[in-house]
N, C-alpha and C positions, 0 to 999 in steps of 0.2 A: 450242535446247532438241528434239531431236527425240527421240520416240518410235518404237519400235517398234509399238506398235497405236495406230493417229492419234486425235486429240482428237475430241470431237464435242459437239454440243449438239443440242436439239430446239428448232426454231421454229414459230410460228403467222402463218404470210401470212396478215393479215386486213384486204384493204383495206375503206373505208368506203361510204354510198352517195353517189353522179357517179362512181363509179370503173368504168368498164368492163370493165376487166381490167390484171393487175398481173404482171410477169415479171421474174422474178429469176435471173440468170444467172452461174454460177460463171466468178470471174477469177483463183483462186487454183490451186496445184500440185493441193488436196484433191478435193474430189467434193460431191453433194450424194445424199441418198435420200429418198425417199417413208415409208420405213418403215425402223425401226432396223437397222442393219446388212444393208438392202436393196441392188436392183440400184442401182449408179451412174446418177446423170442429170448432165447441166451447168446446167438450167435447170428452173424451177420455174415455172406459170402458173394464177394465180385468175382465172377467168373468169365471162361471167354477171352481170354489174351494168348496171345502166341509173341513170337521174334515181330511179329511187325505191327501188332494191334493190342491196345491196350484192354483190358477187359472193362466191362460197363459198368458205369458209375453205379454209386447203390447212394440213398440217403437213407439215414437213419438217427433215429433218438433215444438217446440214454438217458434213461432216469434212477434217481436216488435220494435219498433221505439226509443226504449227506453230500456237500459241494464237493466231492472227490469221490470219482470212481474207476475201480483197475479193468484191467480187460488185458489179455494174451490175443497177440496177434501172431499168426503164421503166415507167410508166404511159399509159395512156388515160385521159382524164376528160372528163367534159361539162361545158362552160365557158357560162355563162349570159350572154347578149347581150341587148342591151337591149330588144327585145321579148321581153313578158314568158313567151310561148310558144314560144320558140326557144331552142335552145341549140345548143352547137358543140365536137365531139367533138376535143379536142385531148391531144398528149405531152407530159411531162416525164420527164427521167432523173435519175439521180444514182449515188453510188456508195455502200455501207455495207462497213464493216465489221463482222465478225463476231468476238468473241470469247467464244475458246474455252474460257476459265478467268478466275477472277476473280470481281467479285460483277456486274459491266458486259455486258450481255449482246451490245450492237452500238452502234457509232458511226457514227452518218450525216453523209455529209459532201456537200455541194456545192449543196444546195436547201434551202425551205422546207417542203418537203412533211411530214418528220417532226421530230420535236423531236432535238436533236443525239445523246441517248443513251438507252440504255433499260435497265432492270433488270431484266427480264423477255422474256423470248423471244418477246414477242407483239410483230408488226408493223405497228401501227394506221395506214396509209399511207391519206392522206386528198387531196383537191385542193390543189394550191398557193393559199395566201392573199395570195403577192406574186410577187417576180421569182423564179426559179427558178436558181440557181446552174447553170452545165453540168457541175459536179461536176470533182472535181481532175483529171481526165484530160484537161483541156483548158486550152491555155495562157492566163494571165492576164496581160495587160499592167502591170498594178497592182502585181502580185508580183515584177514584174524589177528589179531593182537591185543596182546596183555598187558594190561594196566596195572592190576595191583595182586600181590600176595598178602596177606594178611598172616600175623603171628598165630593164629590158628590152622591154616595152612591151606585156607580157603583161597580160591584164586580168584580174579574179574577177567573175562575175553570180550573185547566188542568185536563186531563182525557183521556181515551182513545177513541173510537170510540164510540159514542152515539148510533148506530144501536143494535135495539131490537134481531137481528138475520140476519143470512146471507140473504142479499138481503132483510130484512125485514125495513121497515120505523121505522126511532123514535119513543120512548113512552116517549112522554114529560112528560107523568104526574110521569114516574116513575124515569125520570130525573130530574125533579123538588124534588120530594122526597130526592133521594140521595144528591142533591145540600143542600138541606134544612138540611139535618142531620148531615151534614158535616159542615157546616156552624155552628149547634146549637153545633157538638163535639168542634169545634178549638174556641168557645167562653166562654168553661169554664173557670173558674177564672175570667170572667169578671164580676164585681158588674151588672152594668143595662146594656143591648144594645137593641138596634133596634132589632128586630126579622125577621125575613127572610120573604120578601115579597110573598102572596101568588100569583097563577097563576091571571092574569091582571091586577097586580100590577108594575108589571116589563115588559122589552121587554129584550128576551133570544137570543142572539146572537152568533151563533157557526163561531168558527172559524177553517177551515180544512185545516190541513200543509196536502195536500195530490197531487198525480199526476195525470192528467186526462189521462195521456198516461196510466200507469203501474196499477193504483186504478180505474179503469172507473166504476166499477158497484158500488164500496162503497159512490163513489162521487154521482151518479146519484140517488142510494137507499136514501141519506140524501137529495137531492132537491125532491124526489116522497115523501118527509113526508110533506112540506111546502104547504100553500094554502089551497083553498075550498077543498072540500070530493070531489069531481067532478075530482078536478086539480090531487089530489093527484090518486086516483084511474087510471085516464087513464096513468100517469106518470109510476105508479108500475104495469101496465099492459103489457106497454111497455119493462121495466126493464123484468118479468119474458118471455116475449118473446124473448128478446134476441138480437132485431133490432133495429139496429142506435141509439144505445146507448149512445154512443159520442156526439149524437147530442142534447141528454136532458142537457146535460154538456154545448156544445158551445149556446144553446137558451137561457139558461137562467142565464149563469156565464161566458159573454164570455170575463171578464177581471178579475181583483184581486180587482180593486176599484169597480166593481157592487155587490150588496148585491142581494139574492133573496128570498123573495119577496124584492121589493124594498122601498117599504113604509108596515113595519109589522102592522100599527095600522090601516091604511082603506083596508089589507088584512089580518087579522088574520088566523090564521092556525087553522081550525078544528081538535079538539080531541075528546074522548069518550065522555066527560063530557062539552063540550061546544068548547072555543077557549083560543088559546094563544095568544099572540102577538108575535112573533119570526121571525126570517130569519138567515140568512148563508152568509158567506164567502168563497170564496174558495183561499187560498195563496199557489199556484203553490210549493211544495218542493218535489222533488224527492228523495225515500227512498234511502238511504247509500251513496248521493253523496253529493261531498265537495261544500252545500248548505252554504252561508253567510248570517245568518239569522241576524244581526243587524238591518236593515232596517226592518224585519218584527217586529222585538223584541221592534222598539224604536214607529213604529207606535202602536202596540198593549198598549203600556206605555201611549201615548198620547188618545187614545180611553176610555182607562179606567178612567184616570184623567181629561177627558173632560165631562161638562156635555151635554148630547145631547140634541136635539129639539124634540124628543116624545113626545107630549103632550097629553094627552085623548082627545079625542072627545068632544067638545061643554064644556071644561071646561079649566082651567087653571094649573090643575094637569101635573107636567113631571114629566115623568116614567123613573125609575136610568134602568141599562141594566148590564145585569148579562152574561158576556161572559164565553163561554167555550170554550176554544181553546184545540183541539186535535188533535194526527195524526192518526197511524192505530190500535197499541199497546200502547201509551201512552208512549213509552219508550225514542227513540232519538229525533227525530223531535221535539217533546213534551219538554222533557227535552234541548234540546238548547234554545227553545226560551225560557223557562220557568228560566234557569238560566241567560241568558243575560237580560231578564227582572227584573230580581233580582240586576242584576248591573246597566242596568239605571236607577233604583227605589234608590240603594246606593248614584248612580250620584247625583242624583235631590237634595238629602240630603244634600251631603256632597261632594261638587267637592273637595274636598282637601286631602282623603281619597285615598290612592294610594299603594297598598300595595297587597305583594303576600295572606297575611291574609284574605284581602280585598275579593280578587277575589277567595280565597278556600269558603269562606263562602256562600259567593254568590253561588257559583258552589252547594255549599251543600243544601244552602237553596232551589234551584233552583232542586233539583233532591229527596229531601224527601217528601215521601208520610205516612200515616198512616200504621198501622201495615196491612201488605199484609198475606191470608190465607197461610200455606204449601205448597201446590199445586201448587201455582205461585212462590214458592221460586224456583231459578233460577242462571245462569251466571250473569243475571244482576238486579233482586231483592233477597234484601238484608233485613233478620227479625231480623238478631243477629245483632244490634245496640247500641252504647252509647254513651251519647251526649259529645258535641264539646267543648262547651263554659256554661256557666250558673253556679248556685247555685248544680244543679246535675253534673256538668263537669266529667265525667270520670265513670259515673254510667248507670246500663240498661238504657235502652228506651224503655220501654214495650209495647206502643204505638205509635212505631214509625219507619221506614222501609227506606231504599233507593233504587231507581230505575237506575240505573245507564245508561250511556251513554256507548254502546255497544264497548265493547272490550277494556275498558280504561285498564283494567290491562295488558293485554297481550301486548299493545302495548302502551305506556304515551303519545305519538305523533299521536295516532290514531286520525283520521279526526276528528270526536265530538269532542273530547277534545279540540283541537286545536282552533276549531272553536269558544268556549266559549273565549279559550285564546284572541283571537287574537279580538274578538269584543273586551272585556274589555281594550287589548293597546288601541284600535283606539278611544273608549272613553276617555280613560285619557291621548291621546296623546301621547303615551309612545313610544321612537323610539328603534332599536335593541339592542341599550347598559341598557335600562331602563328598557324593559320590562318583565313583571309579568307573572308568570307560578304557576299553580294549584301545592299546595302542595304534597308528597308522601299519605300522611297519610290521606287524603281525598279520595283513591281508594277505590275500591274493591278489598281484598283478598280471601281466602280460605272460604269455607262456614262455618265452622268451628271459623273463625278470626270476631271481633265483627268491626264494621265499624262506621262511624260518621253520627250522624245527628245533628241538632243544637236546641238548649232549649230555645225557643225564647215565649218572650208571646203572647199571640192570637193577629191573624192580624184585630179580630174582634173590633172594636174600644167600649168606654163606650159613651151611649148617653150624656156624662156630659162633 
């Protein structure tokens, strides 16, 4: 949804006592202003706080061409330490998504500093009461999950943003290690299986489900992770300067069918200990929007199950492709494409299967992860799980968790869940009378209520 006049909302940055300062930095294609339609600024800071006095609140406006606009928040706060008269100055950060339309004004991500969302424009930042997440712009090992291994040797992993931190490039060695560990974990029980390939024995393909308008800096940071060392340094310097960041995207990823670099074999990406064959695609998906991701999921299935023509120079060795699909948090957009991917995979295996049960099972498969740590448990992440099927049906699932599509419990017809249902019915050519729906027992409940995960054999095939 683009408009000639940018959307905007007024916000009040109101840190509490024990906050020394709070800074909000724009991460979208839009801008901030301290007065309505005033001078454009890239960050807003509230300062002057102490142990007993809150910083002076600051009113500011957020503008963007889309109804979502991300920003990075960093605070300095006083942390009490054992001596009663001593305090320690610490920092914490998180990402916030400003919502420039609708009844919700913002949604905080990745920390305990703010509640999950707000229905007013006031941002009441207080010191963390527990572990603060690093925010969605940091690769989370426990969000990395293997969805599929094709007969071509290609693999598909889902996860959250692969960046090493706020505005930081991808640490490809760490990502490789996380995927390898996850592959081996999910291969437990397989008698013999092909080992996960080493760096240089596959092509990594990042598929980013992000919005150029609202997640500008995150996309640019991914782009700045690829290519030669000098290319990376030049792009990262431009990102840190905050000048013409959107041009980095426009110049390197002009459309969804273009990858960067175009040929990862002739333009390998420099890493600390050598190089890796890697590139990325940007599939524009606006956060929270009613995006029908059937086409994306079908394309992803085709890519995973087609042998790509990546041959090692001067040899006839064709490299497999390891796909890593993600949005920002690895929750909603990633969950949609994962569930619809599993629907497409099920349909390819047996087109005659067409039922509420089949839809529900693929929905569960697409939202199942390995167990997440307690501090990541929340409205969308559930560690209290039981098996939905198989020999362990109804038993506790200690190594599994569910990452739900947002607000599915609050409203059974919420857009993300409906998108998955609509995709299933389109694939199966179901009309209104024969439409299938996700069973209510696949939803999330209260934190004390167990939710279902699938008890499937590993997706890693035996070598025999």
